[in-house]
N, C-alpha and C positions, 0 to 999 in steps of 0.2 A: 504493500500499499504506499502511495506516496505521501510525503508530509504536505498537508495542505493548510489552508487558512485556519480551519478549526483547531489544528494542533498548536499553530503559531499563537492563536488567541489564547488558548488554554495556558500555553507556556507564559504569556504575559501575565495571566491571572496567578499563577504560581508566584511569580516574581513579586507582584503586588501583595499577595497574602503573606509570603513569608520573608519578604525583603531580600530576596535572592537576586544575584547578578546574572543575567542570561548569557550563556556562552554562544556567540554566533559563529556558526561554522563557516570557513571562508568560501565554501561552494554553495551554501544554502540559496543564494540568489543567482547562481549560475547553472548548477546541475540539479536535475530531478533525483533527489536521494531516495532510494527504495530501501525499506527495511523489511527483511524477511524474518520469519520466526520458525522455531522448531518445537513441537509439542514435548512436554516432559514425558508423555506416555510411551514414547519410543526410546526412553533412557532410563536405565535402571537407577534405583536410589543410591546404590553404592558408587556409581559414576558420579552422581551429583554431589555426594558427600565427599568423596576422595579427591575428585578433580575440580570441585566447586564449579561445576558447569552451569552456566547461566544462558538459557536459550535466549535467542533475540525476540524482542517484544514489538508488537504493533501498537504504536501510539494513536489509537483512534479516539473519538470523543468519549465513549464510555469509559475506557480504561483510564484515560487522563483525568476525567471528572472523579472517578474513583480514588485515583492517586491524590488528587487535590484535597479530597474530603479527609483522607487519612492523615495527610500533612497538617491540616487545620485542626484535626482533633488532637493530634500530639502536641501542637502548639498551645491549645487550650488547656491541655494537662500540665503545661510548664515544662515540657521536655525539649523546648528549644533553647539551647544555650548561645547567646550572641546570634550569629548568622546561621548556625547549623543545629540540626537535631543531635542529641547525643548519640553515642555509639549503640547503646542498647535499643534505643528507639528506632534507629536505622535498621537494625537487625529485625525488629518487629514489623517494620514496614516492608521489608523485603519478603519476609515470610507471609505477610497478609496479601501481598500482590501475587505471590507465588500460589496461594491457595485459591485466590478469587479468579485469577486468569489462566493459571497453568503455564505461564511464561514470564520471563523477567529478563531485563538487560539494562545495561547503562548506555544511554543514548550518545554520550560523548565518546565512548570506547569505539563505537561503529563509526562515528564521524571522523575520529582521528585516522582511522584506517584510510577512509576516502581522501583525506587531505594529504597523508603521506604518498598515496598512489598518484594524485594530482601533481604534487611537487616533483616526484620522480619522473612523470611523463614530460613535465616542462624542462627538466634537465636533459632528458633524452632527445628532445626536440632538435637540439643543435649538436649533439654528440657529447660534448662537454660544455661546461658553462658555470656561471656564477649564481649568486643568491641576492635577491632583493627581499630583505626581511620585513615582515610587518611590524616588527618592533621599532623600526627606525622611521616609520612613516610620518609621525607628527613632529619629529625633531630635526630629522635630515632632510630639509626642504628649503627652497629659496623663499624669500620674503615674497608676498603677494604682489608687490608692485616692482619686482625686480627687473622689468622690462622697461620701467617708465623713467626712473631717476638717474641722474649721474652720481655715482658712488662718491661719498665725501672723500675718500682716499685719493681719488683722481681729481676731484673738483678742487681740492686744497693743495695740489702739488703741480707747480708750473712745469715740472718735467713731463707731466703726462696730460695735462689739461692746456688747450682743448683738443689736442691730437688724438687722444684715446677716449674721449668723452663718451662714446657708444659702447665701451667695453664694460661687461657685466660680470666677468669672472674669468677664472682659468680652469683649464682641463689638464690633467696629467694621470699617469699610472704610478703606482708605487707597489713595492713587494714587502711582504711580511713573511718571516721564516714559518715554515710548515713542518709538522711531524706526520709523515704518512708511512704506510708500510712499505717494506723494502721492494717488493714486485711492483709498486706504483711509482716509485721515485723517479724514473726517467722522464715522465711528461711533467714533473714539477721542478726539475733541476735545469735552470736556463743560465743566463750569463752571471748570475751571482755565485754559481758553483755549489749551491746547496738548495734543498727543496724550499720553495716559496709558493704563496699564493699571490697572484696578481690581481691588483684591485684598481678599477677605474674610478676616478674621484673628480668632482667639480667642486670648487669653492668659490666664495665671494670674497670681497675685499675687506671684510671684517673677520677674516680667518675662520669662517664657519663652512663646514661641509653642506653642500646644498644637493648633492647627488652622490651616491656610492653604489657600486656593483662589484661585490666582493666574491671571492670563491674560485676565481679562475686559476688554472694551472700556471706554474711559473714560466713555462715555455710558450705560453700564448702571447701572440704579439699584441701590443697596445692597440695598434689600428684595428685589429679584428674586433676586440671589445668595444671599441669606439663605434664601428660601423654597425654592430649588432644592436648597441644601445640606441642608435638613431632609427633603427629599422623595427624594433619591437615596442609597439605602442603601450603594451601593458606595464612597461617599466616607468612610464610617466617621466621621461627624460625632460628636464626643464629647458625647452627650446628657446633660442634667441628670437625676438620677432622684429620685423622691419629692418633697420640698419643696424641693430645691436649684434653683439658678437662676443665669443669667448676668444681669450689668447691661447693659443696651442703651441707645442713644441714643433721641432722640425720633422718629427716622425708623422705628424697629422697632415691632412690635405688642407691647402688654403682654398677655401671655398666659402660662400656666402654664409655668414654665421660663425666662422671659425678662422681667425687671423693668425697665420703662421709666419715665421720669419723668412727672410731671403736665404736661399741655399746656394752653396758654391764652394769649391775647394779653397779659394783664396778669401772667402767671407767669413769672418768670425761671427759666432752668435752667443755661445755661452759665456757668462761673466768671467769664469776662471780663464777662458781663452784670452780676454783682455789683460787680466791681473797677472798673468805669468811673463809678460814682456818685460825686458830689462830697464827700459828708461820710460819716463812719463810720456814722451813723444810717441814711443811705440805702443804704449798701453792705450792711448786715446783711439777711439775708433776713427776710421778714415773712409770718407766718402758717404754718399747718401744711404747707401744699403747698410753699411756697418753702423752708422749713427742710428738708424732705424732699429736695427737688430739689437743695439745695445740698451735702448730705451725699452724695446719690446721685452727682452730678456729680464731687465730690472722690474718691469711691471709683472711679468709671469712669475717672478720669484716669490710672490706672495704665496703660491701654492706650495713651493718648497719650504717656506717659513712655517706654514700651516701643518705640513707633514712633521717638520721638526718639533714643534710643540706637542703634537699628539704622540709620537713615538718616544719622546723623552719622558713623558708623564707615565706611560703604561709600560712598565718593564716586561710584562708578559708578552708583549708583541715581538720582543727581541729573542725569546726562547720559549716557544710553545711546548707544553709538557706532553710527553708521549702518551699519556693517559687520556688526552683530549681527542675525541674524534674529529675527523676533519670538519664536519658539519659544526661541531662545537667551536672549533678554530675560527670558522667564518662568522659565527655569531659573536664571538668575543671581539672581533674586529669591528662589527657593526654597533655592538654595545658600547664599545670605548669610543667610537666616533660620535655616537649620540651624546655620550657623557661630556665629550670635549665641546659640543655645541652647547650643551646646557650650562656648562661652567662659563663659557664665553658670553652667553646671553643673560646670565644671572646678574650682570652688573657688578660683581664683586672685583676687588683688586687681586689680579693674579700675576705673579712675578713672571711665570713662563711666557704669557701672553705679552707682558710689558717688554720683555727682552726681545721677543720675536718681532714686536712692532718696528723696531729700529731696522732700517734697510741695510745697515752694516751687518746685521745677524746673519750668519752662514751656517745652516745646520749640517751641511755636508761639505766641509772644505776639501779641496783637492790639493794634493802636494804639487810640487814643480815638476810633474810629469803630466802628460796629456790627460785631460779629465775625460773619463769615459763617458759615452753617451748613455745615460740610464733611462732614457725616455723613448727608445724605439726607433732612433733615426737609422740605426744600421739595418733596420728591417725593410727599408726601401719605401717607396711612395705607397699610400694608401690604395687598396684595391677596390674601395668603395666607388661605385659609378656615380661620380658627382657630374652634374650637368656642366657642360663646357662654358654655358653663359654664366653660371654662378661662379666658376673658377675665374673666368675673365673679369667679371665684376669685381671680385674680391682682389685680384691682382692690380686693377686699376685703383681700387679704394687704398691699397697698401702703398702704391706710388704716390698717391696724393697726400698721405700722411708723411711719408718720407720727404717729399718736396716741402711741405710745410714747416717740418723740423728744420731743415737745411736753410729755409728763408728766415728763420727767427734767430 
């Protein structure tokens, strides 16, 4: 029997009567959940007693009404302690339901199986993949007006305003150490030399995470995760609107909504590339493209500093315990990012954020050796089929910004 409006209405009545919080199954509004049942007549009492067999129950109007009446009776008898019945009364309730209907089950247990199946199917859809958890939905998100205003971080800095006035944030990938079984390690060991999970992240200029897609294998290219995030509407990726855009690294496409730096064997981009030069004259950017790249890299550094604060605060991210399953490791990443945002938005004085707000703060200093590209540039151009018109538009927009910077 399908769960219909009668059952949902009765469920609400239970919540009102006993002050319970209803658990909404993630698929209730998506899939028709069918609940089958088995009669106890076909099961021996020994099986019921030894294996605690609980046949599935049909929650129709009659059985639900009977269940509500028994709950109310127990409450009137004073057997409801706080928000729950005491253990003895729950056992009485189970026994009474069993005698009355010949069947019994826990509704959430059945729904939990459906949810696990759905989650697995979503992972199998692309072969491998990450997780967007329900736990981060209310905290890891952009402001409602993220496409409307110029961020104060840009507005109050003459290095960035008015050139980057339409920028709303930065996108990058980051890696966290992972603990996986020996036979699975090959797909998790990438350029870091040890097993990691790859995480796609979007942040704003307040150093808050606004989108996270965690759980990808360490060998997965950043551009692949980026492309999938844009194509899968159920992830609710916060897209830039109009002429707004995110700043992205050299490994991402330069297309409408996503502003990448200039590429070239003789064109520097990352800040350490400029800092390694021997003299001030050589450290200074040369030409319109390098000057643009220097400003672009400085602006995009907001996400590196955000990563720095987040990873420094949570030591567990540097050494995941072997007893954690991979799913738990992914959830730890999401939970720590949600806490990062909560601390940032709480308005309290926090030394880690105060330090990272300084543009001189460098969370990942490179020695006097070539700084490795940790953001996927070695992976080649994006395979995402971007429209030629969008790419040309963004290339012209980038040239315009570079020219404006040169003329001031």
